[in-house]
TIMAR-351457 format. One record per residue (C-alpha): residue in one letter; x, y, z. Coordinates in steps of 0.05 Angstrom, whole numbers, plus 32768, in hexadecimal, padded with zeros to 4 digits. Example, Ala and Ser with C-alpha at 12.3 -4.5 7.8 and 13.67 -1.06 7.14 Angstrom:
! residues 2
a80F67FA6809C/s81117FEB808F/
//
This chain:
! residues 200
m82F9828B87FA/e82DD828787B3/q829D82AA87C9/k82C682E387E8/n82EF82EA87A9/a82B082ED877F/m8293832287AC/n82D3834B87A8/k82D18347875C/n82898361875A/v8299839C8787/r82AC83D8875F/p82E684038778/a82CE84438798/a82D984838772/p831384AC878C/a82FC84E287BC/a830B852A87B0/p8347854487D6/k833585648819/g8364859E880C/e833F85B387CD/a82FB85B087F0/k831485DA882A/g8335860C87FB/g82F4861687D4/s82CC86218814/a82FF8653882F/f82FD867887ED/a82B2867E87EE/a82B286938838/i82E286CC8828/v82C486E387E6/i827B86E887FA/p828387188835/l82B8873F8810/a828A874887D4/f825387618802/v828187938824/v829B87AD87E1/s825387B487C8/v823E87DD8804/i827B880A87FD/v826D881587B3/y8223882287C2/l8231885687F7/f826F887A87DD/v826A88728791/f8221886F8781/g820E889A87BD/n824388CF87B0/g8226891587B6/s824189298772/n820D88FB8753/f81D289228771/q81B48966876E/g81CF899487A3/g8207896387B4/d81D9893C87E2/n81C688F387D4/a8183890087F4/n8170892987B8/n816089108772/p819A88FB8746/l81B589298712/p8197892186CC/g81B988E986A7/n81E188D386E4/y81D5888886E8/l81FF887E8726/g81CF88A9874D/v81948884872D/v81B188418744/y81BB885C878B/k8171886E878E/g816288248784/g8169881B87CF/p818987E587FC/i817D87AF87C8/v81B587CD879D/p81EE87B387CA/l81D0876D87C7/l81CA876E877C/l821087888776/t8229875187A5/f8209871B8779/f8229873B873B/l826E873B875C/l826686F38773/v825286DB872D/f828D8700870F/t82BF86E78744/f82A9869E8742/s82A8869E86F6/i82F186B286F5/e83028680872D/r82E086478707/f8303865A86C7/l8347865986E8/t83378617870C/i832185F486CD/s835D860E86A7/k838A85F386DE/a836585B186DF/k837885A38697/g83C1859D86AB/t840185B18688/k83F185928644/s83B28588861B/i838185518630/e8386853085EB/a83D2852A85EF/f83CD85108636/v839A84DA8624/r83C484C585E8/t840184BD8615/i83DA84948648/r83C084668610/q8406845B85F6/k841F8449863B/l83E684198649/n83ED83F78605/v843283E0861B/n841A83D28662/d84468409867F/i841D841C86BC/t8457843E86DE/g8464846A86A1/a841A847C869E/i841C849286E7/a845A84BC86D8/a843684DD869E/c83FD84EF86CE/d842F850F86FD/q844A853886C4/q8405854C86AB/k83E9856186EF/g83A2857C86F3/s8360855A8707/v835C852C86CA/a83A2851286D7/n839285078720/v835584DD8710/v837B84B386DD/k83B484AA870E/a838484928744/g8367845F8714/l83AC844686FF/g83C1843F8747/k838384168756/y839183EA8719/q83D983E08730/e83C283CC8775/m8390839A8759/a83C6837D872B/r83F483738768/e83BB8351878E/r83AE83248752/n83F7830F874F/m83F78302879A/e83B982D68792/k83DB82AE875A/t841982A58785/r83EF828E87C0/r83CA825B8795/s840A823F8777/w8428823987BD/q83EA821587D5/s83EC81E5879A/r843681D687A8/r842781CA87F1/k83EE819B87DF/s841A817387AF/k8452816D87E2/s842181588819/r8404812487E9/r844A810687DD/l845881058827/s841680E38835/n842680AD8801/c846980A08822/l8448809C8865/c84178068884A/w8450803B8836/r847180458879/k84308035889E/t84277FF78874/s846E7FDF8883/l84657FED88CD/s84237FC988D0/c84407F8888B4/p84427F4F88E7/p84867F458907/w84897EFD88EF/l848C7F1588A7/l84CD7F3788B6/s84EA7EFA88D9/p852D7EE088BE/r850E7E9C88B3/w84EC7EB78874/
//
């Protein structure tokens, strides 16, 4: 039992896994944005850059009008929609990451949140710290809440282990007393019958 407890102490708790809902949401967002960006790029290439008003004679097969950069870009060929797709993806994912990181900070500043958690832990108020995480929300609060929950679980297991050991020690002491009484009874029963005779 002691070896198992030592092994359990050496094992570090696994890091909390990322929620499955967030992973699926990110994959769905990318699966929608990438084809949509390509379609938009093709439409812009054909109907904006390739508009006849940008070329001599109103035909995009001709040279572009002098100083008309939309027609010049159209003459770049099929690679233009691909480059435009990459540009739109960079722009879209930059905005998405900015919004995600802003949301991950939570409702209050990180410094105020950390200060609140420290104050709660200094007075050993784990429940209050978890409630502060629920109010803060965001990724940082979720990670801290997972760690506090693990700590609470380990504290409960430690208390259960102490209770089990105290119960075992009580049981051993009671069994020792009972065994002492049994020894005296065995001794009295093992005496020869003539010692208990009324003649003595």
